[in-house]
N, C-alpha and C positions, 0 to 999 in steps of 0.2 A: 797723536797727543793722547794723554791718559784721560779717560773719562770714568765716572763711577759705573760699576756694572749694574747696580740696582739703585732705585730711588730710596733715599733715607726717609723713614717715617717721621711724623711730627714728634712722636714720643722719643725716638732716638735722639733727635736734634735737641729737644727741650731737656732731656735728662742729662745730656752732655753739658749743655749751657747752664744748667742749674748750679754748677760749681763756681760760676763767675760772679755771684752776688756779693755785695758789699757787706762787710762785717763792722758793727760799731766798735770803737776802741774800748778797751777795758779801763774802767775808772776806779781808782783806789782812794780811800780816805786817809788823810794825814792827821793823826790825833794831836801831834805837837802844835800844829798851826790851825787846825780846824778847816783846812782847805782840801780840795780834791786835786788829784793828779793822774796822769796816765800810768799804768802799771809799768814797772821797770824803768821809770824816768824820775829824775830829780824834781822835787816840788819847786814852786816859784820862790819859796823862801830859803832854799838851799838844803832841805832835809831829804835823806834817803835812808830807808830801813831804820828809822828812829834816831839817826845821828845827823848832826850838822856837818855836811861834807863840803860846802862851798859858802863863802861869805859873799852875799849879794847886797848891793846897795839898797 
């Protein structure tokens, strides 16, 4: 069976696992409605890039 040749140090493990952290979503302001939305997503009122793209109830 394959086994590691040498013990991995704490620094090596932690620096590799440092890439696994969570990133908060990007939030953009919609001036047409005054609401906030996630970047590259349609707003809750149907606006995207300053235009009304979907009619929502």
